[in-house]
Phi, psi and omega in degrees: 000348184087152183277151174283163182259137174236123181257123184251144180214138176100192180213158183108187180304147186277138172242109182275120184254117185246109183281169176254236183289331174271159184284174183300318183297313180296318187283319192244005187306323184284354179271001184309321180300340180292346180293348176291337183240338186230156170272111179274116182251100185272110176287138170251104180296162181303136183096354180243102183307144011270011175290156179290163177285150175287159181285323185226032182093174181300140185208115183293335176291320176293319176305316182299319178295322178293323185280333187308310181292339180285342180282343183297337181278010179060054180275160155283147180235130176239123185228148185235135167055232182302330180296340178293328186297305178297324179299312181295320180295314180294316182292323179293329179288332180211074186285341186307313183283349187281116182288320178196162176233129169244121190239124188244113172043064178279154178273073182243066186296333183297341180289343182232074183291150174066020175261120186296323179293317180294317180298321179292319178300316179295319183297313182288327176296316179295324179297317181290318179293330181279320189245350178058228181291349177272359176294160176308128186304319180293319177298316180300312182293323178298315180295316182297322177298314180296326181281358174095009180279155176274108186226061174293176179301150181103184182300146177292142177302151183304318181294324178293317178300317179298321179293321178295318180294323179293325183282337184301134179089005179295152170298130188289136180303330180299346177275348186282132174222071181296150182278081181295329180298324180294321179291319180295316181295329179283348178075026178293126177296135186227138170236125179247127189231142176225173186249007177056043179238348180212126183302323182298316179297321180298317182289321177297316181294322175302314182292322180293316178299320179294318182295327183262357184063036186259171173284159181233133177228148177229123181229094180283165173119348181225018180061223183291336180275069189297330181299341178273350189288151176304132176089345183295311183301320179292319178297314179300314181300318179296319179296315179297318178300319181295336184239035184285338184292000000 
């Protein structure tokens, strides 16, 4: 299938940045000042140029295979949304080289069973990934708002439509069952962060932090794109410094 592209900037220990449904620039642009102390390695997942297109749509299992060799360099790893799924699978398979994990609003609804808000978030997310622009219009707009897209009244922006079409046919997040026990037993330092914009994300992140024995952070102000929120970059930098060894 060809290798994915990783663009590196800065110097110092590597911080591997794994985006979700939005591309690296949109997701991680505000972290650029960290390149003064760290090497920021921006992963371009399959389907996000200049990486090759996936064979059958977005797939967290394929992401895990792509990420596995990148962990050998002992990076810190920061992952967002759908990108967290492949990250957790790869890290659990070989946790030794992973210096730390920072996990931002992943779609891991199974961690919070019988919660109606979490169940609804998973349901509408799966509908959009399954049907794309053919999903129920109200469901589509609700999901896009939670996902951080600009969806005011009127036609959806061209970039948003392109993102929905790219996401259609993805392996559904509800199928993911990463081995969280392996990461906890390995003692990998973990920070789980949310943006305080959707109750379902808060509960999932609470449960994930508890399962991994990790730290918990909340940074409101940027919706699902938590890396843009006030205070996030400083919180991340402090966490990385504490686990630099």
